[in-house]
N, C-alpha and C positions, 0 to 999 in steps of 0.2 A: 504494500500500500504506500509506504514512504517513497518507493521508487517512482510510483505514478505521480505523486505530488512534485517530485523533482524533475521528472522527465517532461511533464507538460510545459512548464515555463521554458525549459531548454529547447524543446522542439519549436516553440513559438519564436525563439530568437534566431534559430539557425536558418540560413538562406540556402536555397537550392542553387547550385552553381549552374548558370546558363553559359554555354560557350558557343560562339558563332564565328566561323571563319568567313571573312569577307574578302573576295578577290576583286581588286580594283584594277581594271584594265586602263593603262595609261593612254590608250588611244580613244577612250570613251568618256572618262570622268575627270573633269578639272574645274577651274573656276576663273572668273574674270573680276577684276577690280581696277581702280584708276591707275595704280602704279604696280610695280612688281617687287615690293619688299616681302620678306617672310611674313606670313599672316600671324596675327596675334590673337589670343583668346579675347572674344568680345568684338573683334573687328567684323564689319559688314562685308560680305562677299556675295558674288552671284555665281552659283553653281552652273556649270555648262556641261553639255553632252555632245558627243559626236556619234550620229548625226545630230545637228542642232535641233533642240526641242524634243529629243528622245527622253525616255524615262530615266530618272535619277537612280543612283544606287543607294537605297534607303533601308534603314532598320529602325524599328520602334522598340525602345527600351523603357523599362519601369524605373522609378527613382532608385538610386543607389550609387555605390562606388564600383567602378568597373576597372579591370585591368585590360590594357591593350598591349599586344605583343606581336612580334614577328611570327607569322604562322608557317614559315618555310618548313617543309617536311611533315606538317601536320595533316591529318586526314581532312580532305576537302579543299586543301590549298592547291591552287594551280601551280604546278612545278615550274612554269615559265614566268611566274610573278615573283622573282627574287630581286628585282630592281627594274628601273625603267630608264629609257633613253630619250633624250631630246637633243637639240642641235649641238650642245656643248659637251655631252658625255653621259655616263650612266650615274644615276642617283637613286636614293631610297627616301621617299617622303610620303606622309599621309596627312590629309586634312579632313577634319570632321566638323560639320556645321549643323546647327539647329534648322530643320526644314521649315519651321514656322517663321523664324526671324531672320534666317540666313546669316546669323552670327557664328563666328568660329567658336567651337566648343573645345577642340583639341587640335594641336599641330605638332608634328615631329619631322625632323630632317636629320638623317644620320649618314655617316660614311663619306661625306664630301662629294666631289665629282671624280669618277674613275673612268678608265679607258674601256673597260669591258663589263658586261653584266656579271660575269663570274667574280671580277675583282670587287665590285660594289657588294655583292652577296657575301664575300669573304671578310669584309671589314668587321672587326670585333664589336663595334657599337651597333652594327646592323644585326649581326647574329644574335646578340644578347638583348636586343631592344625589348624593353618592357617598361610600361609607365601606367599611371592611373588617371582617371577623370571621374567627376561626380556629377550626377544629374539629380536635381531636387524635385523633379516631377517627371511623369511619363513624357518622353520626347521622341519624335521621329528625327533621325539623324541622316545626313547626307555624307557619303564617304567618297573621297576623290584624291587625286594627286595634286601636287603644287605646279600647275602649268595652265596657261590660258590658250595655247595653240596645240590642239590635240592630234591633228592628222599626221604629223611627222614623228610621233612618238612610237616606241616599241616597248614591249614588256609590261610590267605593272608591279604591284605589291600585294601580298596577302597578309592580312592581320587577323588575329584572334581577339575577340572581345568577350570577356567573361565577367559576370557579376561576382563580386567578392564580398559585398555586404549590402543588404537591402535596407531601405528606409522602412521601418515598421509601419503597418497600417494603424490607423487611430485606435482600433479596439485592442491591438496587441499589448500595449503597455498596461491597459486596464486588466486584461486577462492574466498577464504576468503578475501584477500586484495581487490579484485575487488568489492565484496559485501560491504565491509566497505567504500571504496572510493565512491561508488554510493550512499550509505546512507549519507555520508558527503556532497556530492554535493547537494543532495536533501535538507538537512537541511540548507546548505549555501544559496541555492536559496530561501528558505522560508524567511530567514532573510532579503534579499534584497527587497522582496515584502512588508514587514512591514515597512521598512524605508522610 
């Protein structure tokens, strides 16, 4: 019986890990903005597709903290998406924006500019890429690479996005408090019997 009182609150706090591999084709998903600096979180951008007006690469996520990492070699990752090429060389970057506001939610650029796709993929900061971002509400996200002219690109990047902690629903804290109170009353009642 005690195990049940303890297991209920713990079960309410645990988050089921959601993992999604997103394959971002550098020929299809990018963004436009007035100049070409590296995007910053909160910056307004305009997602673009090739062909123009095509569907965006989107994923809807619940509130929580997410880990984003290089998905190279993972199940579902396109083996050709280990870096992408534009006119100056091979790079590895990912941009994530809020589909409702077009504001940047996350941006990463790793490995510098390399001469081949294999050399960008071999960069230690590309291979070990892992970071986090937080969503405070359910959000549809756009995933893209950092480029505004897509037709001359090759390759892409594959990222894995996984929930590592969820924002509890409003009833969850109340249920947790109720479970802890019941457990306390039960332990308090045991103390009286022994006295």
